[in-house]
N, C-alpha and C positions, 0 to 999 in steps of 0.2 A: 597731685590730682588736678585735672583741667576741667574747666566749666564746659557744659554742653551748649549747643546753639540755642538761641532764644526762640521760644514758641509764642505765636500770637493766635488769638481766637476771638470770635465775636459771638455774643449771645443776643438773639433778637427774636421778636415776635413777628408773625406774618398772618395777614388775613387769609392768605392762601392755605396755610396750615389748618386754620379753623374750618374753612370751607371743606377741605379734604376730610377732616375728622367727622364733620356732620354727614358727609356723603357715605363714608365707610360705616358709620353707626346705622344709617338708614339701610344700607345693604345688609348689615348683620340682622337687623329687625326683620327685613323681608325674608332672609334665609331661614330664620327661626320660625316665622309664620308658615313658610312654605313647607318646612320639615314637619311641623305639627299637622297641617292639613293633608299632606301627602302620605303620612304614615298610617299604619293599620291599627293604631292604638284605639282602645275603646273610648267611648265618649267621656267617661269619668276620668280616665288617665289623660286623655287629650286635654281636658279642661284644666287638670292640675298642672300639666306641662305649660299650657298657655299662661296660667297665673304665675308660674315660676319665672318664665322668660319675661313677662311683663314687669315683675318686680326687679329682675336683673337689669333690664334696660332702663328702668326708671332710676335705679342707683347709678348706672353708668352715665346717663344723661346729666344727672345732677352733679356728679363728680366732674364731668367734662366742662360744664358751665363754670364750676367753681375754680378749677385750675386755670382756666383762661382769664379768670378775674384777678389772679395774682399779678402784682406789679412790683418791680424793685422799688424799695422805699427811696424817697428823695428828701433832702434837707435844705433848709434856708441857710443863708450865710451866717446868721446869728447862731442857728443850731449847729453849724459846722464848727464855729469857734468854741462852743460849749463842749462838743465832742473832742476837739483837739486838746482841751484842757484835762481830759480824763486820764487817769493813771491806768494804763493797760498792761497787764502782765500775761505773758505767754507761758503756759505750762507744757513742757515737753518731756514726757517719760520715754526712756530708752531701754529696750531689752533685746539683746541679740539682733540688733538691726544691722543691715548692710551699711558699711561706712560711706559708700557712694551716695545712697539715698539720704543718709543722715546729713552729710555735708550739703547736698543739694537743697534740703529744706532749710538749713541754717542760712545758706546764701540768699534764699528768698526773703528772709527777714530783713537783710541788709538792703534789698532792692525795693522795699515797700515805699509807696508814696506817702503813707502815714506810718512811720515806724513805731513799734511797740515801745513802751517805757522801759520794760524789762523782759528778759527771756530767762527762764529757769529750767535748765537741763538736769534731769535726775536719771542717772544710770542705775537701774533697778537690779544691780548684781548680775550684769551680763556675764556669760561664760565664754562667749565667742571672741570678745575683744575688750580692751580697756579704752579704746578710742583716743589714745594719747595724742596722736598727730592731729586729729580733728579737734580735740579739746584745746590744744595749744593754739591752733590757727584761730578757732572761734573766739577765744578770750581776747586775742589781739585785735581781731576784726571788729568785735562788738565794742571794745573800748574806743577804737578809732571812729566808729559810727555814732558814738554817744549813747549806746544802748547798755543799760545796766544789766549785768548777767551774773548768774551763779551756775556752777557745774558741780553737782554732788554725785557721789557713788554711795549707794546704800545697800544693805543686805536685801536679797530678793524677798519682797513682800507683796508684789502685785502692783498693777497699774495705778490703782486708787491711792495706795500709800506713796507711790512716787509723785503723783499729782499733789497730794497733801504736803509733801516736803516742799514743793514749789510754792504752795499757798502760804506756808509758814515763813518762807523766805521773802514774801511780798505782802506784808500786812497792810500796806497803804493802798493797795490796788482798788480801783473802782470797778474794773471789768477784768474778768479772767477769760482768756482765750485758750481753749484746749485744742491741741493738735496731736497727731501721731508722729512717730519718729521717721516716717517716710512721706510726710506731708510737705508739699512744695507749693507755696502760696503764689498766686498771680500778684504782680506788683501793686494793684489797687485792691487786693482782697481785704486787707485789714481796714482800709478806709471805708469800703463798701459795707463790711460786716458791722461796723459801728453805727451806721446811719439809723437803723430802726430804733436804737436806744434814745434817739431824740424824743420819742414818745415815752412818757413816764411809765405806762402800763406794761411795756415790753420788758420781759425778764430774761429771755434768751433768744439767740439768733443762730440759725443754721446756715452754713455755707453750702454751695453747690460743689459736689465732688465728682471730678472727672478722673480718667485713668491716664497714667503716664505710659503704661505698657499695653495699651489696648489692642495693638496690632501684632502682638507676639505670636498668638495662635488662635484657634477657633474658640477655645474656652474664654480667653480674655476678651475677644470681640463680643461674644454673646453676653458675658457678664457685664461688660461696659454698657451694652445696649439695654439690658434688663435693669441695671442699677440706675443709670441716668434717667431712663424713662420713669422709673418709680419715683424718683425725686421730683420730676417735673410734672407728675400727674397726682399721685396720692398725697405726697407731702405738700405740693403746691396748693392742692384743694384744701388741706387742713390749714395751711398758712393763711389763706384768704380769710379764714375765720379766727385767726390768732390761736390755733390749737394744734400746733405741730406736736406729735407724740414722741418722736425720736429724733434727736440731733445726731449727726454723723461724727465719729471720732476724728476724722482728718481735719475738720474745721468747725468750731462752734464757739459761741461767746455767751457769757453769763454775767449778770450783775453780781458783784462780789458777795452781797448777803446771801444769795442763792447758794453759793458754795460754802461760805464760812459758817452760816447758821445751821447748816446740815452736815457739817464735816464729820461729826461723831457717828451719826447713823450711816453716812456714806461709807465710812471705813469699816463698819461693823454689821453690815447687812447679813442677815441669816435667813435661809429658806429651808424648812424641814430640818432645822438644827444644824445646817451646814453653811459655812461661810461662802458667800457668793463672790466669785472672782471676776465675772464678766458683766456685761450689760450696764456698764458705768454711765455711758452717754444717755441711755434712756432713763436712768435713775435721776441724773441731774436735770433732765428735761421734765421729769415728773415733779421735782422740787420747784422748778420754774413755773410750771402750770399751777401749782398751788398758790403762787404769788401774783399771777397775772397772765399776760399773753406770751405765747411762744410763736415765733415766725421764722420764715426762711427768707434769705436775701439772695436771689439767684444770680445777682451780679458779683457776689463774693465767691470767687472760684478758687478751688484748691485741686491739685493733682496728687494722686496717690497710686501705689502699686497694687494691682490686683493679683490674686493667686494665679499661677501659671500651670499648676498641676491639679488634677482632679482630687487627689488626696488632701492637698492644702485647702482647696475650696470646700470640700466636704466637712473638714474640721471647723472651718470658719462658719459655715452655714449652720451646722449643728449648734455651735455656740450661740449664734443669733437666735435660733428657734427656741432653745432652752431658756435663754434670757428673755425672749418675748413672752413665754409662758409665765415666768415668774413675775415679770413686770405687769402682765395682765391682771394677776391677782391683786397687786398693789393698786393698780388703777381702779379696779372695782371697789376697793376698800377706801381709798383716799380721795379720789376725784369727786368733786361735788356733782350730785345728780342733776343739778340745774345748769351745769356747764356743757358747752358743745362738745368738748373733748370726751366726756364720759359717753355720750351717745355715739360719737364717731368711733370710739373704741368698740362699743357693742356692735355697731353696724359692720365693722371690719370682720369680726369673728362670725357674725351672721352670714356674711358673704362666703367666707371660707367653708363653713358648715354646709351652706346651701349648695355651693358648687360641687363639693365633694359628694353630697347626696345625689345630685343630678347625674354626675359622672358614673357613680356606682349603679344607679337605676338604669341609665341608658345602655351602659356597656355590659352589665352583668344580669340584673333582674329581668329586664325585658327580653333579651335574647335567650336566657336559660329557662326562665319560668313561662314566658308567653310566646317565645319563638319569633319575636319582633326585632329585627335588626334596625339600628338607628339610621335614619335617612342620611344620605351623603351631605345634604345641606347643613345638618347639624354639625358635621365635622368642620365646616367652613366658618361657622360663627366665631369660635374662639380666635381663629387666625385673623379675621376681619377686625375684631376688637383689639387684638394685639397690635396690628398694624396701625389702627386708629390712634392708640395711645403712644405708640413709638414715633409718630410724626413729630412729637416734641423733641425726640433725639435729633431729628434733622434740623431743628432750630438752633442747635449748638454748632457754630461754625468754627472749625479749628484750621489753622494755617498749615498744619502738617498733613492735611487731607483736603482734597478737592471734594466738591459736593457729590460727585459720582461715586467716590470711594465710601463716603458715609451712607450713600443710598444702597450700596452693596451690603453693608452691615445691617441696614434697616430691613432689607429683604430677608435677612436671616431670622426675623422675628418668629416664624413658624417653629424653628428649632427651640427658641426660648420658651414659646408657649407650650410646646410638647413637653419640654423638660419641666416647666413649672407645674403643669397639670398631672405629671406622673412622678418623676423622681423627687422633685422638690416638695411636692404635696405629701408624699410618703415620708420624707425627711421631716417635714413640719410636724406631722402627727407623732413620729417617733421622738422628736424633740419634746413634745408635750408629755409623752409617756416617760421620758428619761430626764425630766427637768431637774431632778435631784442631783444630777452629775454637774457640779458647779465649777469644775476646773477649766483653765484657759484653753489648753489643747494645742496651741500653735507656737512655733519658734522656740520650742524647748531645746532643740539641738542646733541652734544657730539660725541665721537669716534664711528664709525660704524663697525670697525673691531678691535678686541682685541687680544693681545698676551696672551695666557693662559698658565701660568707656569706649570699647572698640566697635560698638554697635553703630551701623550707618545712620546718620541723622539727616532728615529731610530739611531742606531750606524752606523758609516760609513761602507758601504759594500765594501769588497775587490774587486778590479778590476781583473777579470779573465784573464788568460794568453792569450786566443785567442783574446779578445777584446784589450788587451794592444798592441798586434802586429799591430792592425789597426790604432793606434793613430799616428798622425804625430808629431814628436818631435819638429818640427819648430813652430807649432801653439798650442801645448798643454800647458795649464796653470792650475795650481792647485789653487783652491779657498778654503779658510778656514775662517769661521766666526761662531759666536754664533747664532744659529737658532733653532726654534722648527721644528718638522717634520709636508706651505701655500698651 
């Protein structure tokens, strides 16, 4: 197996992005106001709609301000020395993963500017491969790099039990880093991920997840746009308050007591008398919230493979929605009412319920019962809001894409919005109704996404001078890793 070309990227903030976001929000407010005043709704209905849109834009404005307040954490030289002394163990569960992606991720550990103390690979009874060649290579490479490592094969018991096997193999760890078997870390990802732990109250840190196969097809483009935007808006807003609700599986870190002290309940979670197989990341984040602050470090970047087929995406998303429903029950029960995370969680469900009600009213009740079609301006509002939030997507500069290529993906936001307001919304509520189905659902018959060595790889594109002048040197980070051109 040969390594893929190195990929570089820059994450930056820009005042231009903030100004554009404010402009688009203002346009959305105007469009909503115009729709209400131009429609033939009665005074009572019009007043209710005006109140609904006022609340919606107030929530949007507050979130916009909060996610622009997020900054990558920095550390003093003394703090860096303390972080360097930490025992950092990486937990890597493997189940029916593509060997190319698995090796790519392992290679990224060797390339870290701050290498982990140990890496613990647990093959959870894979049926598609025994990974003999990868295992032999990794044990030699890790030893040469001075990284302690274990590679276990266990009977299939699920991701949590595979992680627990890694925890038991690293009893002296101070920090546990959880990754997926297709995670490929940027060279400075681990060093950046550890920085927030310089603050004693921080209990978990989420990395920023980008796609390796984002240009494979329309589905991967839109998913990358939607997922990246969500991390840099919703999660960034929560991070500014130290209240991230869900860390992502491809890259997250936890203080060791968060994992060790809750290992029994983590392995034996039950919902409606059924064993819960998924939503492991959100449960670990909930444990962390119970001990202190949970944050995101946007300069800690990891690349992962997105679903390339609709059937794979559907199974993944349904797993997320069912897990989200279960986790919401636990948050209501266990999060302190005095904490910001509790109310942020309630506000999220309020927004979902409110938007669903408004859509149903405007598209069904008004036309069928009252004969009033929604004004065209109302249809513009969701797209303006989507483009506003997706401006954050343009702030992630990748060397395998020029800005105009990412702009083309940004222009696809109406498709993402339309899918989110229809198909994904229906799937969300179906996930609520079927949350008792707690099986994993993907990769049962082997890897569903494969790293193709023969795929054409783009050479790093030079950053043009006008763009370079826009980059904020305080938040710019260079990422390099072996990747194909996801």
